[in-house]
C-alpha positions as CSV (number, residue, x, y, z in Angstrom):
1,M,-6.0,21.1,9.6
2,P,-6.6,17.3,9.2
3,R,-10.1,16.0,8.8
4,T,-11.6,15.0,12.1
5,T,-14.9,13.7,11.0
6,T,-15.4,10.0,11.1
7,V,-15.6,8.0,7.9
8,D,-17.6,4.8,7.6
9,C,-15.3,2.3,5.9
10,S,-16.1,-1.2,4.9
11,G,-12.6,-2.5,5.7
12,C,-9.9,-3.7,3.4
13,P,-8.1,-7.0,2.5
14,P,-4.9,-8.0,4.4
15,F,-1.9,-5.8,3.5
16,R,1.3,-4.3,4.9
17,A,2.4,-0.8,4.1
18,L,5.3,1.4,5.2
19,T,4.9,5.2,5.5
20,F,7.6,7.9,5.6
21,D,7.0,11.3,7.1
22,A,8.5,14.8,7.4
23,L,10.1,14.0,10.8
24,G,12.0,11.0,9.5
25,L,9.7,8.4,11.2
26,I,8.9,5.1,9.4
27,K,5.6,3.6,10.5
28,V,4.3,0.1,9.6
29,V,0.6,-0.2,9.0
30,E,-1.0,-3.7,8.7
31,A,-4.5,-5.1,8.2
32,R,-4.7,-8.7,9.2
33,D,-8.4,-9.6,9.0
34,K,-9.3,-11.6,5.9
35,Q,-12.9,-10.4,5.8
36,S,-12.9,-6.6,6.5
37,G,-9.6,-5.7,8.1
38,V,-9.0,-2.4,9.9
39,P,-5.5,-1.1,9.4
40,R,-3.5,-0.3,12.5
41,V,0.0,1.0,13.2
42,V,2.0,-2.0,14.5
43,E,5.6,-0.6,14.5
44,R,7.4,2.7,14.5
45,W,11.1,3.1,13.5
46,G,13.3,6.0,14.3
47,E,13.1,9.2,16.4
48,P,11.4,12.4,15.3
49,D,13.9,14.9,13.8
50,S,13.1,17.4,11.1
51,S,16.6,17.0,9.6
52,N,15.8,13.4,8.9
53,C,12.9,14.2,6.7
54,V,12.5,11.4,4.1
55,S,12.9,12.8,0.6
56,A,13.0,9.5,-1.4
57,V,12.5,5.8,-0.9
58,S,13.1,2.6,-2.8
59,I,12.4,-1.1,-2.0
60,T,13.3,-4.4,-3.4
61,H,10.5,-7.0,-3.1
62,R,12.5,-10.2,-3.3
63,K,11.6,-12.9,-0.9
64,A,15.1,-13.6,0.3
65,D,16.9,-10.7,2.0
66,P,14.6,-7.8,1.0
67,L,16.1,-4.3,1.3
68,L,14.7,-0.8,1.8
69,A,16.6,2.3,1.0
70,V,15.7,5.7,2.5
71,A,17.2,9.1,1.5
72,R,17.0,11.8,4.1
73,K,17.1,15.6,3.8
74,N,20.6,15.7,5.5
75,G,22.1,13.7,2.6
76,R,22.3,10.4,4.5
77,V,21.1,7.2,2.7
78,E,20.1,4.3,4.9
79,V,19.6,0.7,3.8
80,M,17.5,-1.4,6.2
81,N,15.5,-4.5,6.4
82,P,11.8,-3.7,5.6
83,V,10.6,-6.6,7.8
84,N,12.1,-5.6,11.2
85,G,13.7,-2.2,10.5
86,D,17.3,-3.3,11.2
87,L,19.9,-1.0,9.7
88,Q,22.0,-2.8,7.1
89,A,24.2,0.0,5.8
90,A,24.5,3.8,5.7
91,M,26.0,6.1,3.1
92,L,26.7,9.8,2.9
93,N,27.2,11.2,-0.6
94,S,30.3,13.1,0.3
95,N,31.5,13.5,-3.3
96,V,28.7,15.8,-4.1
97,T,29.3,19.4,-3.1
98,D,26.9,20.9,-0.5
99,V,24.7,17.7,-0.5
100,R,23.6,18.4,3.1
101,S,21.9,21.6,2.3
102,E,18.2,21.7,1.6
103,E,18.8,23.2,-1.9
104,N,20.7,20.1,-3.0
105,A,18.9,17.3,-1.2
106,I,18.5,13.9,-2.7
107,V,15.3,13.9,-4.7
108,G,15.7,10.6,-6.6
109,L,16.6,7.2,-5.3
110,H,16.5,3.7,-6.7
111,L,17.7,0.5,-5.1
112,F,18.8,-2.0,-7.8
113,A,17.4,-5.5,-7.3
114,K,20.0,-8.3,-7.3
115,K,18.8,-11.7,-8.5
116,N,21.4,-14.0,-6.6
117,P,22.6,-12.1,-3.6
118,E,25.7,-13.6,-1.9
119,L,25.0,-14.3,1.7
120,A,28.7,-14.1,2.8
121,S,29.4,-10.7,1.4
122,R,26.2,-9.0,0.2
123,S,26.4,-5.8,-1.8
124,C,23.8,-3.4,-3.1
125,T,23.8,-0.7,-5.8
126,L,22.1,2.6,-5.4
127,L,21.2,5.4,-7.9
128,T,20.9,8.8,-6.3
129,C,20.1,12.2,-7.8
130,T,20.2,15.5,-6.1
131,A,18.2,18.6,-6.8
132,K,21.1,20.2,-8.7
133,G,21.2,17.2,-11.1
134,D,24.2,15.3,-9.6
135,A,23.5,11.7,-10.3
136,S,25.6,8.7,-9.2
137,V,25.4,5.0,-9.2
138,K,27.3,3.4,-6.2
139,S,27.8,-0.1,-5.1
140,F,28.8,-0.9,-1.4
141,E,28.8,-3.8,0.9
142,V,26.0,-4.5,3.4
143,T,27.8,-4.6,6.7
144,N,24.8,-4.6,9.2
145,S,26.3,-1.5,10.8
146,S,25.3,2.1,11.4
147,S,28.7,3.3,10.4
148,E,29.2,4.8,6.9
149,S,29.8,2.1,4.3
150,V,32.7,2.1,1.9
151,S,31.9,2.4,-1.7
152,L,33.2,-0.4,-3.9
153,N,32.7,1.4,-7.2
154,S,30.8,4.4,-8.4
155,S,30.1,6.6,-11.4
156,T,28.9,10.2,-11.2
157,W,27.5,12.5,-13.9
158,N,25.2,15.5,-14.2
159,V,21.7,15.2,-15.8
160,C,20.9,18.9,-16.2
161,A,22.8,22.1,-17.1
162,G,20.6,24.3,-15.1
163,G,17.4,24.3,-13.1
164,N,16.4,21.9,-10.3
165,I,15.6,18.2,-10.6
166,S,12.3,17.2,-8.8
167,C,11.5,13.8,-10.2
168,C,13.5,10.7,-11.1
169,K,12.2,7.3,-12.2
170,V,13.9,4.0,-13.2
171,D,12.2,1.5,-15.5
172,E,11.5,-2.1,-14.7
173,S,14.6,-3.4,-16.5
174,E,16.8,-1.0,-14.4
175,K,18.7,0.0,-17.6
176,Y,17.1,3.4,-18.2
177,A,16.0,6.4,-16.1
178,V,14.1,9.6,-16.7
179,F,14.8,12.9,-15.0
180,G,12.8,16.2,-15.0
181,G,12.2,19.2,-12.8
182,K,11.9,23.0,-12.6
183,G,13.4,24.5,-15.7
184,V,14.5,21.0,-16.9
185,E,12.7,19.2,-19.7
186,V,12.3,15.4,-19.1
187,N,15.3,13.6,-20.4
188,F,16.1,9.9,-20.9
189,W,19.3,8.3,-19.9
190,D,21.1,5.0,-20.3
191,L,22.4,4.0,-16.9
192,E,24.9,1.5,-18.1
193,S,26.8,4.0,-20.2
194,S,25.7,7.2,-18.3
195,T,24.7,8.8,-21.6
196,K,21.6,10.8,-22.5
197,I,19.7,9.2,-25.4
198,W,16.6,11.4,-25.6
199,N,15.4,14.8,-24.5
200,A,11.9,16.3,-24.6
201,K,11.1,19.4,-26.6
202,S,9.2,22.3,-25.0
203,P,5.6,22.7,-26.0
204,P,4.8,25.6,-28.3
205,K,3.3,28.8,-27.2
206,N,-0.5,29.0,-26.8
207,S,-2.9,31.0,-28.9
208,L,-2.1,34.1,-26.9
209,G,1.6,33.7,-27.5
210,I,2.3,32.8,-23.8
211,F,5.0,30.2,-23.1
212,T,4.4,28.1,-20.0
213,P,7.6,27.6,-18.0
214,T,8.9,24.0,-17.7
215,W,8.3,22.5,-14.3
216,F,7.9,18.7,-13.9
217,T,6.9,17.4,-10.5
218,C,6.5,13.6,-10.9
219,A,7.0,10.8,-13.5
220,T,6.3,7.1,-13.9
221,F,6.8,4.5,-16.7
222,L,3.5,3.4,-18.2
223,S,4.3,-0.3,-18.6
224,K,6.8,-2.6,-17.0
225,D,7.5,-4.2,-20.4
226,D,8.0,-1.0,-22.4
227,H,10.5,1.6,-21.3
228,R,9.8,3.9,-24.2
229,K,6.5,5.3,-22.8
230,F,6.3,7.3,-19.6
231,V,3.9,9.8,-18.0
232,A,4.9,13.0,-16.3
233,G,3.0,15.5,-14.2
234,T,3.6,19.2,-14.3
235,N,3.3,22.1,-11.9
236,N,0.7,23.8,-14.2
237,H,-1.8,20.9,-13.6
238,Q,-1.0,19.0,-16.9
239,V,-0.5,15.3,-17.4
240,R,1.7,14.4,-20.4
241,L,2.4,11.1,-22.1
242,Y,5.7,10.8,-23.9
243,D,6.9,8.1,-26.4
244,I,10.6,8.4,-27.1
245,S,10.2,6.3,-30.2
246,A,7.6,8.6,-31.7
247,Q,8.4,12.3,-31.1
248,R,10.0,14.7,-28.6
249,R,6.8,16.5,-27.7
250,P,4.0,14.9,-25.7
251,V,1.8,12.3,-27.5
252,I,-1.1,13.2,-25.2
253,S,-1.5,16.2,-22.9
254,F,-4.5,17.1,-20.8
255,D,-5.3,19.3,-17.7
256,F,-6.5,17.9,-14.4
257,R,-8.2,20.3,-12.1
258,E,-6.4,23.6,-11.3
259,T,-3.6,22.7,-8.9
260,P,-0.2,21.2,-9.5
261,I,0.1,17.5,-10.2
262,K,2.0,16.0,-7.2
263,A,1.9,12.2,-7.8
264,V,1.2,9.8,-10.7
265,A,1.2,6.0,-10.6
266,E,0.7,3.4,-13.3
267,D,-1.8,0.5,-13.2
268,I,-0.9,-3.1,-13.9
269,D,-3.1,-3.1,-17.0
270,G,-0.5,-0.9,-18.9
271,Y,-2.8,1.9,-19.9
272,S,-4.5,3.3,-16.8
273,I,-2.8,5.8,-14.4
274,Y,-3.7,7.4,-11.1
275,V,-3.3,11.1,-10.6
276,G,-3.1,13.1,-7.4
277,N,-2.8,16.9,-7.1
278,G,-2.0,19.6,-4.6
279,S,-5.6,20.1,-3.5
280,G,-6.3,16.4,-2.6
281,D,-8.0,15.3,-5.8
282,L,-7.4,11.7,-6.8
283,A,-8.6,10.2,-10.1
284,S,-8.0,7.4,-12.6
285,V,-7.4,8.2,-16.3
286,D,-7.2,6.2,-19.5
287,I,-3.9,7.5,-20.8
288,R,-4.6,6.2,-24.3
289,T,-7.3,8.8,-24.9
290,G,-6.8,11.1,-21.9
291,K,-10.3,10.3,-20.8
292,L,-11.1,10.6,-17.1
293,L,-12.4,7.2,-15.8
294,G,-13.6,8.6,-12.5
295,C,-12.6,10.4,-9.3
296,F,-12.2,8.6,-6.0
297,T,-14.9,9.3,-3.5
298,G,-13.9,11.2,-0.4
299,K,-11.6,14.1,-1.1
300,C,-8.4,14.4,0.8
301,S,-7.9,17.5,2.8
302,G,-4.2,18.0,1.9
303,S,-1.8,17.7,-0.9
304,I,-1.2,14.1,-2.2
305,R,2.5,13.2,-2.3
306,S,2.5,9.5,-3.0
307,I,0.3,7.0,-4.8
308,V,1.2,3.3,-4.9
309,R,-0.7,0.4,-6.6
310,H,-0.7,-3.1,-5.0
311,P,0.4,-5.7,-7.6
312,E,-2.1,-8.4,-6.6
313,L,-5.0,-6.8,-4.5
314,P,-7.4,-4.4,-6.2
315,I,-6.4,-1.5,-4.0
316,I,-4.2,1.6,-4.1
317,A,-2.7,3.7,-1.2
318,S,-2.4,7.4,-1.1
319,C,-0.8,9.7,1.4
320,G,0.0,13.4,1.8
321,L,0.2,16.4,3.9
322,D,-3.0,15.8,5.7
323,A,-1.2,12.9,7.6
324,Y,-3.7,10.2,6.4
325,L,-2.9,6.9,4.8
326,R,-5.9,6.1,2.7
327,I,-6.7,2.7,1.1
328,W,-9.0,2.8,-2.0
329,D,-10.8,0.2,-4.0
330,I,-9.8,0.7,-7.7
331,K,-13.0,-0.9,-9.0
332,T,-15.6,1.1,-7.1
333,R,-13.2,4.0,-6.3
334,Q,-14.6,4.0,-2.7
335,L,-12.5,4.6,0.4
336,L,-11.8,1.4,2.3
337,S,-9.9,2.7,5.2
338,A,-8.1,5.8,6.5
339,V,-5.4,5.8,9.1
340,F,-4.3,9.1,10.8
341,L,-0.5,9.1,11.3
342,K,0.0,12.5,12.9
343,Q,2.9,13.8,10.7
344,H,3.0,15.0,7.1
345,L,3.5,11.9,5.0
346,M,5.9,12.1,2.1
347,H,6.0,8.5,0.7
348,A,4.3,5.1,1.1
349,V,5.2,1.6,-0.2
350,F,3.5,-1.8,-0.1
351,D,5.2,-4.9,1.2
352,Y,4.4,-7.4,-1.6
353,N,5.5,-10.5,0.4
354,F,3.0,-9.9,3.2
355,I,0.7,-13.0,3.5
356,I,-1.8,-13.8,6.3
357,E,-2.2,-17.4,7.2
358,E,-4.2,-19.1,9.9
359,N,-1.1,-20.1,11.9
360,Q,0.3,-16.6,11.9
361,L,-2.1,-15.4,14.6
362,T,-0.4,-13.7,17.6
363,N,-0.7,-15.2,21.1
364,E,-3.2,-12.6,22.1
365,E,-5.4,-13.2,19.1
366,Q,-5.2,-17.0,19.5
367,A,-6.1,-16.7,23.2
368,N,-9.1,-14.5,22.4
369,K,-10.1,-16.9,19.7
370,D,-9.9,-19.8,22.2
371,N,-11.9,-17.9,24.8
372,V,-14.6,-17.2,22.3
373,M,-14.8,-20.8,21.2
374,L,-14.9,-22.0,24.8
375,G,-17.6,-19.5,25.7
376,E,-19.7,-20.7,22.7
377,Q,-19.3,-24.3,23.8
378,L,-20.3,-23.6,27.4
379,D,-23.3,-21.6,26.2
380,A,-24.3,-24.4,23.9
381,L,-24.0,-27.3,26.3
382,P,-26.8,-26.4,28.8
383,L,-29.2,-25.8,25.9
384,K,-28.6,-29.3,24.6
385,R,-29.0,-30.8,28.0
386,K,-32.2,-28.9,28.7
387,K,-33.5,-30.0,25.4
388,S,-32.7,-33.6,25.9
389,E,-34.0,-33.6,29.5
390,S,-37.3,-32.0,28.4
391,K,-37.5,-34.6,25.6
392,E,-37.0,-37.5,28.1
393,A,-39.5,-36.0,30.4
394,T,-42.1,-35.8,27.6
395,L,-41.5,-39.4,26.7
396,D,-41.9,-40.5,30.3
397,T,-45.1,-38.5,30.6
398,N,-46.5,-40.1,27.4
399,D,-45.6,-43.6,28.6
400,T,-47.2,-43.0,32.0
401,K,-50.4,-41.7,30.3
402,K,-50.5,-44.7,28.0
403,K,-50.0,-47.1,31.0
404,S,-52.7,-45.5,33.1
405,K,-55.1,-45.5,30.1
406,K,-54.4,-49.2,29.5
407,T,-55.0,-49.9,33.3
408,K,-58.4,-48.0,33.2
409,D,-59.5,-49.9,30.1
410,H,-58.5,-53.2,31.6
411,K,-60.5,-52.4,34.8
412,R,-63.6,-51.4,32.8
413,S,-63.5,-54.5,30.7
414,K,-63.1,-56.6,33.8
415,E,-66.1,-54.9,35.5
416,D,-68.2,-55.4,32.4
417,C,-67.4,-59.1,32.3
418,L,-68.3,-59.4,36.0
419,G,-71.6,-57.6,35.5
420,E,-72.6,-59.8,32.6
421,K,-71.8,-62.9,34.6
422,I,-74.0,-61.8,37.5
423,T,-76.9,-61.0,35.1
424,R,-76.7,-64.5,33.6
425,D,-76.8,-66.2,37.1
426,E,-79.9,-64.2,38.0
427,E,-81.7,-65.4,34.9
428,I,-80.9,-68.9,35.6
């Protein structure tokens, strides 16, 4: 059951986030106030359907013609505009056998960014990977239509001999990718040549001679500038750091709580990571030493499925099966805001290009602002008039008193002079 108790939140800076849930709905959450914004759902795209459950997402943050790719449980991949939700292209991976079944759903998706898109005939390139390890890189034209797009060129290969793939991540240069899953050790691939260049080695047995089965649930690259180091989370609540230039086994490995690791995200500093597990625990870790930096205050009541770091603001967003989108302050690790979105949330992404300016206020907000200013002016005017009127009245009263005092003094001096004259006449 989702948490129903109210949470006192101090508000958060302006941001725009998109959430993706188990019924295939895409909801846009925005906070517009510069001081202490309260996030609200401003748009909802799609109709609720369990077959449209979002299994993977990818977004390009370019300012001109940004694109958002969404992979659904039924095997359909949609490319849309993240600003207004307009569908740009759709693709069905028909070359992969049984792609529509839940056992072979698309679990990995990456939309390659294009530096100079051609406006006349735009094209986009997608990397998809299914649970059975069928990976493909396809390029197709953006036609602004809901019909299936025709692939311009494609390459397909398999990234595992057995087991199920559950995590896929592409580095910042978009040249390498890492895959891992249940019964599949993390392996490193060159996307340009579709060849495997590195494969992890299973950890040794423990002191009791027990071998832990391989089951990777999530992965992320540690730094944008170095593709050789990446972090992976396992189902047996372990976080592992791999360096393909050093060794095949983990460089650092540590346990986090007692439930499976479900999400990991890197920080922009290049050495901190954020870890979320199946019981709702969220923490930051210094991966250089494996030291726990601190846990985020306010435990979630459901499994965390996605953690995303904002590139400019000191905040992260987390979402999961408790249907809450939570915004956290990375410095104080305090909860800034929580938005209840009704469905189980699978993924969340930030819109990096979202900027609030004074002239971006809506008509309603501008009207409310004008009404408030007008009310303040009307309230202030009578006070000023009363103050000025009272001041003038005080000045008039003072002048009148001064005049009457002068008149009395003049009369007294005149009477004194007259009395003195009479006395002198009598003496004479």
